[in-house]
Structures are given as C-alpha cells and as structure tokens.
VMD Tcl script that draws the C-alpha trace (Angstrom):
set ca {
  {-23.86 -2.92 32.77}
  {-25.74 -1.65 29.27}
  {-29.30 -2.08 29.53}
  {-29.71 -2.87 25.77}
  {-27.53 -6.15 26.25}
  {-30.30 -7.34 28.51}
  {-32.99 -6.22 26.21}
  {-31.11 -8.17 23.09}
  {-30.84 -11.04 25.30}
  {-34.61 -11.01 26.46}
  {-35.48 -10.49 22.73}
  {-33.59 -13.40 21.66}
  {-35.08 -15.67 24.34}
  {-38.44 -14.67 23.51}
  {-37.97 -14.93 19.71}
  {-35.98 -18.14 20.18}
  {-33.27 -16.83 17.83}
  {-30.20 -14.61 18.07}
  {-30.90 -13.76 14.26}
  {-34.45 -12.88 14.59}
  {-33.44 -10.61 17.43}
  {-31.06 -8.94 15.59}
  {-33.34 -7.83 12.85}
  {-36.20 -7.05 15.23}
  {-33.63 -4.69 17.18}
  {-31.84 -3.46 14.06}
  {-28.37 -4.82 14.90}
  {-26.48 -7.39 12.71}
  {-26.08 -11.07 13.89}
  {-22.46 -10.08 14.28}
  {-23.23 -7.17 16.46}
  {-25.63 -8.92 18.68}
  {-22.94 -11.73 19.06}
  {-20.51 -9.13 20.23}
  {-23.13 -7.40 22.72}
  {-23.82 -10.99 24.22}
  {-20.07 -11.72 24.54}
  {-19.67 -8.44 26.34}
  {-22.77 -9.17 28.40}
  {-21.29 -12.92 29.41}
  {-18.18 -10.70 30.46}
  {-20.20 -8.29 32.59}
  {-22.05 -11.01 34.46}
  {-19.23 -13.74 34.78}
  {-21.70 -16.37 33.06}
  {-22.83 -17.73 29.55}
  {-25.80 -15.70 28.68}
  {-25.70 -16.59 25.32}
  {-25.61 -20.23 25.79}
  {-28.32 -20.11 28.28}
  {-30.62 -17.93 25.81}
  {-30.07 -20.64 23.27}
  {-31.20 -23.40 25.28}
  {-33.62 -21.55 27.38}
  {-36.70 -23.45 26.34}
  {-35.06 -26.59 27.65}
  {-33.81 -25.46 31.07}
  {-35.68 -24.00 34.21}
  {-32.60 -22.47 35.25}
  {-29.46 -20.64 33.81}
  {-26.18 -23.31 34.01}
  {-24.26 -19.97 34.79}
  {-25.94 -19.83 37.99}
  {-25.67 -23.36 39.23}
}
mol new
graphics top color blue
foreach p $ca { graphics top sphere $p radius 0.5 }
foreach p [lrange $ca 0 end-1] q [lrange $ca 1 end] { graphics top cylinder $p $q radius 0.2 }
display resetview
C-alpha cells in the first residue's frame, strides 16, 4: 500500500474537504479522487465515503 494514499485520506479528513486536501498536497482534485479509488480497492472498503462523513460517524462503515 502506498503511504501517499493514506496521507491524502488523513489530510482530507483533517481539512474536511477533498478539494482542499488536493490543493494542500499539490494534486488536482481528479488526481486525489483516483488515489482514493485506488485506496478503496487496496483496502476493500469505501475510504472516500468514510472520509466525507467522518465528523458524523465514529466508526468507518467499511469496517462494520
């Protein structure tokens, strides 16, 4: 697994936005979306959907 994908996910969670995370990390939003899709395949879960709803949930839905 590529640690850049995890860094991007954590940045998106911290900032509450994939667009802002892409700007901070120097990626396009499309590039970050592709990274999240790849991370989801690596983890067999919906990482992007979890990140987008993180403040509302206490546990990622892909684990339960």
